[in-house]
C-alpha positions as CSV (number, residue, x, y, z in Angstrom):
1,M,80.0,72.8,24.1
2,A,77.3,72.0,21.7
3,N,75.5,68.7,22.0
4,G,77.0,66.0,19.8
5,E,79.4,63.2,20.0
6,S,82.3,65.3,21.4
7,G,79.6,66.7,23.7
8,S,79.1,63.2,25.1
9,V,82.7,63.0,26.2
10,E,82.4,66.4,27.9
11,N,79.1,65.4,29.5
12,M,80.7,62.3,31.0
13,R,83.6,64.3,32.4
14,T,81.2,66.8,33.9
15,Q,79.3,63.9,35.6
16,M,82.7,62.7,37.0
17,D,83.6,66.2,38.2
18,R,80.3,66.5,40.1
19,A,80.9,63.2,41.9
20,R,84.6,64.0,42.7
21,E,83.9,65.8,46.0
22,Y,81.9,62.8,47.3
23,A,84.5,60.2,46.3
24,E,87.7,59.3,48.1
25,V,90.2,59.2,45.3
26,D,93.6,60.7,44.9
27,E,93.7,63.7,42.7
28,N,96.3,62.3,40.3
29,V,94.4,59.1,40.0
30,F,91.2,61.0,39.2
31,T,93.0,63.0,36.5
32,R,94.2,59.8,34.9
33,M,90.7,58.3,35.1
34,Q,89.3,61.1,32.9
35,H,91.2,60.0,29.9
36,P,91.0,56.8,27.8
37,E,93.9,54.4,28.1
38,R,93.8,53.3,24.5
39,T,92.0,54.0,21.2
40,L,92.1,52.3,17.8
41,K,90.8,53.4,14.4
42,V,90.8,50.8,11.7
43,S,89.8,50.8,8.0
44,V,87.2,48.2,7.2
45,P,87.3,47.3,3.5
46,V,84.3,45.3,2.4
47,L,83.5,43.6,-0.9
48,M,79.9,44.5,-1.7
49,D,77.5,42.2,-3.5
50,D,77.8,44.2,-6.7
51,G,81.6,43.8,-6.8
52,E,82.4,47.2,-5.5
53,E,84.8,47.6,-2.6
54,R,83.8,50.1,0.1
55,V,85.9,51.2,3.0
56,F,84.2,51.8,6.3
57,E,85.7,53.2,9.5
58,G,85.8,51.2,12.7
59,Y,86.8,52.0,16.2
60,R,87.6,50.5,19.6
61,C,88.3,52.4,22.8
62,Q,89.6,50.9,26.0
63,F,88.9,53.5,28.6
64,D,89.8,52.2,32.1
65,G,91.2,48.7,32.9
66,G,92.0,49.2,36.6
67,R,89.5,46.6,37.7
68,G,89.9,43.9,35.1
69,P,89.6,43.1,31.4
70,Y,87.9,45.7,29.3
71,K,84.2,45.0,28.5
72,G,81.8,46.8,26.2
73,G,79.6,46.5,23.1
74,V,80.0,47.0,19.4
75,R,77.5,49.1,17.5
76,Y,76.8,49.6,13.8
77,H,75.3,53.1,13.1
78,P,76.1,56.0,10.8
79,S,76.7,58.3,13.8
80,V,79.6,56.2,15.2
81,T,82.7,58.3,15.7
82,M,85.8,57.9,17.9
83,D,84.4,60.6,20.2
84,E,81.1,58.7,20.7
85,V,82.9,55.4,21.3
86,T,85.2,57.1,23.8
87,A,82.3,58.5,25.8
88,L,80.5,55.1,25.7
89,A,83.7,53.3,26.9
90,G,83.9,55.7,29.8
91,W,80.3,55.1,30.8
92,M,81.0,51.3,30.6
93,S,83.9,51.8,33.0
94,W,81.7,53.4,35.6
95,K,78.8,51.1,35.0
96,N,80.9,48.0,35.5
97,A,82.3,49.4,38.7
98,L,78.9,50.5,40.0
99,V,77.4,46.9,39.7
100,D,80.8,45.6,41.0
101,L,81.8,43.5,38.0
102,P,85.5,42.7,37.7
103,Y,85.8,44.6,34.4
104,G,87.1,47.8,32.9
105,G,85.2,49.6,30.3
106,A,85.4,49.6,26.5
107,K,83.3,50.2,23.4
108,G,83.6,49.8,19.7
109,G,81.7,50.3,16.5
110,V,81.6,50.8,12.7
111,S,80.2,53.8,11.0
112,C,77.7,52.3,8.6
113,D,74.0,51.9,8.1
114,P,73.2,48.2,8.6
115,K,69.8,48.6,7.0
116,E,71.5,49.2,3.7
117,L,73.7,46.1,3.9
118,S,72.7,42.6,2.8
119,R,73.3,39.7,5.2
120,D,76.5,38.7,3.4
121,E,77.8,42.2,3.3
122,L,77.1,42.5,7.1
123,K,79.0,39.3,7.7
124,R,82.0,40.4,5.6
125,L,82.0,43.8,7.4
126,T,81.9,42.0,10.8
127,R,84.8,39.7,9.9
128,R,87.0,42.5,8.6
129,Y,86.3,44.7,11.6
130,T,87.1,41.8,14.0
131,E,90.3,41.2,12.1
132,G,91.1,44.9,12.5
133,I,90.7,44.9,16.3
134,R,91.6,41.3,17.1
135,R,95.1,42.2,18.5
136,M,93.2,44.4,21.0
137,I,90.6,41.9,22.2
138,G,90.7,38.5,23.9
139,P,88.9,36.6,26.7
140,Q,91.3,38.0,29.3
141,I,91.9,41.4,27.6
142,D,88.7,42.9,26.1
143,I,85.4,41.1,25.6
144,P,83.0,42.7,23.0
145,A,79.2,42.3,23.2
146,P,76.1,43.4,21.2
147,D,75.0,47.0,21.2
148,M,73.0,49.2,18.8
149,N,72.2,47.3,15.6
150,T,74.3,44.3,16.5
151,N,72.9,40.9,17.8
152,P,73.8,37.3,18.6
153,Q,74.5,36.5,14.9
154,V,77.1,39.4,14.7
155,M,78.7,38.1,17.9
156,A,78.8,34.6,16.4
157,W,80.7,35.9,13.4
158,M,83.1,37.8,15.6
159,M,83.7,34.7,17.8
160,D,84.3,32.6,14.7
161,T,86.7,35.0,13.1
162,Y,88.8,35.3,16.3
163,S,88.8,31.5,16.8
164,V,90.0,30.9,13.2
165,Y,93.1,33.0,13.9
166,E,93.6,31.3,17.2
167,G,93.2,27.8,15.7
168,Y,90.6,26.6,18.2
169,T,87.1,27.7,19.4
170,V,87.2,30.6,21.9
171,P,83.6,31.2,23.0
172,Q,84.5,33.5,25.8
173,V,86.0,36.2,23.5
174,V,82.6,37.7,23.1
175,T,79.3,37.6,25.0
176,G,75.7,37.9,23.7
177,K,76.3,34.8,21.4
178,P,73.5,32.4,20.4
179,V,72.9,29.8,23.1
180,E,74.0,27.0,20.7
181,I,77.6,28.2,20.7
182,G,78.0,29.3,24.3
183,G,75.6,32.1,24.8
184,T,73.5,32.2,27.9
185,P,69.7,32.2,28.1
186,G,68.3,35.6,29.0
187,R,71.0,37.7,27.4
188,V,68.9,39.1,24.6
189,E,66.3,40.6,27.0
190,A,68.8,41.4,29.8
191,T,69.1,45.1,29.4
192,G,65.3,45.6,29.1
193,R,64.8,43.3,32.1
194,G,67.3,45.4,34.1
195,V,65.4,48.6,33.2
196,S,62.2,47.0,34.5
197,I,63.9,45.8,37.7
198,V,65.3,49.2,38.6
199,T,62.0,50.9,37.7
200,E,60.2,48.7,40.1
201,Q,62.9,49.3,42.8
202,L,62.5,53.1,42.3
203,F,58.8,52.8,42.9
204,E,59.3,50.8,46.0
205,H,61.8,53.4,47.2
206,L,59.3,56.2,46.6
207,D,56.6,54.1,48.3
208,E,54.5,54.0,45.2
209,A,52.9,51.0,43.3
210,I,54.1,50.0,39.9
211,D,50.6,48.6,39.1
212,D,48.9,50.8,36.6
213,A,51.8,53.3,36.5
214,T,51.8,55.0,33.1
215,V,55.0,54.7,31.1
216,A,56.3,56.4,27.9
217,I,59.3,54.8,26.1
218,Q,61.4,56.8,23.5
219,G,63.2,54.2,21.5
220,F,61.6,50.8,20.7
221,G,64.6,48.7,19.7
222,N,65.6,45.6,21.7
223,V,66.0,47.4,25.0
224,G,62.9,49.6,24.8
225,A,60.7,46.7,23.5
226,W,61.8,44.3,26.2
227,A,61.4,47.0,28.9
228,A,57.9,47.6,27.7
229,R,57.0,43.8,27.7
230,L,58.4,43.3,31.2
231,L,57.0,46.4,32.8
232,A,53.6,45.5,31.4
233,R,54.0,42.0,33.0
234,R,54.8,43.8,36.3
235,G,51.5,45.7,36.0
236,A,52.6,49.0,34.5
237,N,50.7,50.6,31.6
238,V,52.8,51.5,28.6
239,V,50.9,54.4,27.0
240,A,53.4,55.7,24.5
241,A,56.4,54.4,22.4
242,S,58.4,55.7,19.6
243,D,61.3,55.0,17.2
244,V,63.0,56.8,14.3
245,S,59.8,56.4,12.2
246,G,57.6,58.1,14.8
247,G,55.5,57.2,17.8
248,L,52.1,55.9,19.0
249,Y,50.1,57.1,22.0
250,D,47.1,55.5,23.7
251,P,46.1,56.7,27.2
252,D,44.5,53.3,27.8
253,G,47.7,51.4,27.0
254,L,49.4,50.1,23.9
255,D,49.5,46.5,22.7
256,V,53.2,46.1,23.6
257,I,53.4,42.4,22.9
258,G,52.0,42.8,19.3
259,L,54.0,46.0,18.8
260,A,57.3,44.4,19.9
261,E,56.7,41.4,17.6
262,Y,55.9,43.7,14.7
263,V,59.0,45.8,15.2
264,E,61.2,42.7,15.6
265,E,60.0,41.4,12.3
266,G,61.3,44.6,10.6
267,G,58.2,46.9,10.8
268,D,58.3,50.6,11.6
269,L,56.5,51.4,14.8
270,A,54.6,54.3,13.3
271,E,53.1,52.0,10.7
272,Y,51.7,49.5,13.2
273,G,48.0,49.3,12.7
274,D,46.5,50.2,16.1
275,P,43.1,51.9,15.6
276,D,43.0,53.1,19.2
277,A,46.5,54.8,19.1
278,T,47.3,58.2,17.8
279,E,50.6,59.4,16.3
280,I,53.0,61.2,18.5
281,A,56.4,62.8,17.8
282,N,59.5,61.9,19.8
283,D,59.7,65.4,21.4
284,A,56.0,65.3,22.4
285,L,56.4,61.9,23.9
286,L,59.1,63.3,26.3
287,A,56.6,65.9,27.4
288,L,53.7,63.5,28.3
289,D,52.2,63.6,31.7
290,V,53.1,60.1,32.7
291,D,54.5,58.4,35.8
292,V,57.7,57.2,34.0
293,V,59.5,58.3,30.9
294,I,62.2,56.0,29.6
295,P,64.7,57.4,27.0
296,A,65.9,54.2,25.3
297,A,67.3,55.6,22.0
298,I,70.3,57.9,21.7
299,A,72.4,60.4,23.7
300,N,71.5,63.9,24.6
301,V,67.7,63.8,24.0
302,I,66.8,65.3,27.4
303,T,68.2,68.8,27.1
304,T,67.6,71.7,29.4
305,E,64.6,72.8,27.4
306,V,63.1,69.3,27.4
307,A,63.7,69.0,31.1
308,E,61.9,72.2,31.8
309,N,58.8,70.9,29.9
310,L,59.0,67.3,31.2
311,E,55.9,66.2,33.1
312,A,56.9,62.7,34.0
313,G,57.2,61.8,37.7
314,V,60.5,59.9,37.2
315,V,63.1,59.3,34.4
316,V,64.8,55.9,34.0
317,E,67.7,56.0,31.5
318,A,67.7,53.0,29.3
319,A,69.9,54.7,26.7
320,N,73.5,55.8,27.2
321,G,73.9,59.4,28.1
322,P,70.4,60.6,27.2
323,T,70.4,63.5,29.7
324,T,72.7,66.5,29.6
325,P,74.3,68.0,32.7
326,G,72.2,71.1,32.3
327,A,69.0,69.0,32.2
328,D,70.2,67.1,35.3
329,D,70.3,70.5,37.1
330,V,66.7,71.3,36.0
331,L,65.3,67.9,37.0
332,A,67.0,68.1,40.4
333,E,65.5,71.5,41.0
334,R,62.1,70.1,40.0
335,D,62.5,67.1,42.3
336,I,62.2,64.6,39.4
337,P,64.3,61.6,40.2
338,V,66.5,60.2,37.5
339,V,67.8,56.6,37.6
340,P,71.1,57.1,35.7
341,D,72.1,55.0,32.7
342,I,75.1,53.4,34.4
343,L,72.6,51.7,36.8
344,A,69.4,51.5,34.7
345,N,70.9,49.8,31.7
346,A,73.4,47.6,33.5
347,G,71.4,44.4,33.0
348,G,73.1,43.7,29.7
349,V,76.6,43.7,30.9
350,T,75.7,41.9,34.1
351,V,74.3,38.9,32.1
352,S,77.3,39.2,29.7
353,Y,79.5,38.7,32.8
354,L,77.5,35.7,33.7
355,E,77.9,34.3,30.2
356,W,81.7,34.9,30.3
357,V,81.9,33.1,33.6
358,Q,80.0,30.1,32.3
359,N,82.2,30.0,29.1
360,T,85.3,30.2,31.3
361,Q,84.1,27.4,33.5
362,E,82.7,25.4,30.6
363,Y,79.4,25.2,32.4
364,A,75.9,26.4,31.6
365,W,73.2,27.8,33.9
366,T,69.4,27.8,33.5
367,L,67.4,30.9,32.6
368,E,66.0,30.9,36.1
369,Q,69.5,31.0,37.6
370,V,70.6,33.8,35.2
371,N,67.5,36.0,35.9
372,A,67.8,35.5,39.7
373,E,71.5,36.5,39.7
374,L,70.7,39.5,37.5
375,E,68.0,40.7,39.8
376,R,70.2,40.1,42.9
377,R,73.0,42.2,41.5
378,L,70.9,45.1,40.2
379,V,68.8,45.3,43.4
380,S,72.0,45.4,45.4
381,A,73.5,48.1,43.2
382,F,70.2,50.1,43.4
383,D,70.1,49.9,47.2
384,E,73.8,50.9,47.5
385,T,73.2,53.9,45.2
386,V,70.1,55.1,47.2
387,E,72.0,54.5,50.5
388,T,75.0,56.6,49.3
389,Y,72.6,59.3,48.0
390,T,70.9,59.5,51.4
391,D,73.8,59.1,53.8
392,R,76.3,61.4,52.0
393,G,73.8,64.2,51.3
394,I,74.4,63.9,47.5
395,P,72.1,66.0,45.3
396,D,71.0,63.3,42.9
397,L,71.1,59.6,42.2
398,R,73.5,60.0,39.2
399,T,76.1,61.7,41.3
400,A,75.7,59.0,44.0
401,A,76.2,56.3,41.4
402,Y,79.3,58.0,40.0
403,A,80.7,58.4,43.5
404,I,80.5,54.7,44.1
405,A,82.1,53.9,40.7
406,I,84.9,56.4,41.1
407,D,85.7,55.2,44.6
408,R,86.0,51.6,43.3
409,C,88.1,52.4,40.3
410,G,90.2,54.9,42.2
411,R,91.0,52.3,44.9
412,A,92.0,49.8,42.2
413,H,94.4,52.3,40.6
414,S,95.8,53.3,43.9
415,Y,96.6,49.7,44.9
416,R,98.1,48.9,41.4
417,G,100.1,52.2,41.3
418,L,101.5,53.9,38.2
419,F,103.9,52.0,35.9
420,P,106.8,52.6,35.5
């Protein structure tokens, strides 16, 4: 099947199939786990600033709820389709199981270009989308969170819209909110922090030092920028970064702090004025001879051809589904370790869980407590993945991670049984 959104669903199922022989799960349960439990498509009519009404398409997929309420982000992007959302919801299911959170997996989104919308248009779109899916979500049912092109402000609008219908404030219906209305400190940088934690754990596992390790990051949004900052603090040397506008490369290291601040203020990475850096294309970045390459943008960027030309020592997947199954085969043959997305980018949902717990208990934790618990949980998940990979003779870390997740989800379904 050609790469694309429907290809993402097929890729996810292929990854599940490869882990099947290493997981103890009933065949009927496994078959059920390969299909989403529920999907919803909604029309999102929005009154634009010029008086025109436009209708956008919105989606929500609840893939697997065997282990608890559904959990997953909401993204705003022109590429959003039901197929993409379905694949992402499946990946969320296995991610939550891998890091042992009491959640199922979901994902949602609206097909739009938020850069073309004013703040008021974005607010109206968010409220209409929330109204469209509100019967499907709830603090014990399905808890949305930020994703691509959404942020704490969008979550605040979602929470407020849901609360208006309920007649009282329900902060725990979403996570990733501003701290002032029930968010938790550390959530904005949580996914990038998780990427840096598992990267350092991988280097320790390989008995190598993270100090001065060269890093290339494809995708310099929230996740990529925070991963760059935090890896630099841990001693790594970020030599290349890129976004949709292009990329920059400096073998002596980029000014990641200044670069991140510039991008956060709305600037395009390729236009950042760094006299020591040269321009580099996204494809060329993936072929750099570096210690670590971090795909932090979109799915299916590491294809078989890219894998054959990849010169990095390791791959850490900050994006969802960036590596195709064919590329996995090539990287395994070349002995290039890949930390899979369901482990590498699990920091965001882990801190979302901590936020949800705090909201439910009506109690707030400090940033230090949040970060310590995040690190504890990710280190534990990393260690378990490596142990499973080693003890069961599994060919790669992705398959080991999936085996753990499938085991946990499969046991939950077996205990609960099939209704009726």
